[in-house]
C-alpha positions, 0 to 999 in steps of 0.5 A: 533491518526488519521487513514489514508488510502493511495490508491496506484493504480499503480505498475511497469508501473508508478514508481512515482505513486507507490512510492509516497503513500508509501512516504506519508504513511511513514511520517504518520507512523513515527509520530505515525498515523495509516497508511494503504496503500491500493493497488488497480488495478495495484498497487495490484501487489505491495503486492506480493513478489519481485514485488516492487524490481525493482521499482525505480525513480530518486529523490525518494527512492527505493520502496522495502526498503521503503515498508519494512521501512513502515511495520517496522514503524507499517504501514499496507499494504492492497491488495484489494480483488477485485483487487488481486483475478482476478490477482490470488494473494493469501495470500501465495504470500504476502510480510511481513506486507500485507493482503488481505481485502475485500471492506466491510473492506475498507468501514467500516474503512472509515465510522468509520472515516479513512481519504482516500488519493488517488494519481492520 
């Protein structure tokens, strides 16, 4: 089984770039790969309750149900600690399936062979 880390650095300001990493990560989770969505920069807001609810884009699935499906399929949502901290995001704010992780954990997973994928 492969471990894949999908980076998501966008939120409400760019719905397409917020949704696409979750589409790809869901594909990976559905074929039983270990899939993680790493939320960085403005994407860090996605790990907070209610933030993803209004995010929609024609031609794409609505983000909030997509995120819930991803977690139900065994996917993990990681909020980057360096990005959540200055935004005041704490563990109490998180959606189901999300955790806040530090840079050391991210670097460790990549060093151990996780494949990082970023959507620019």
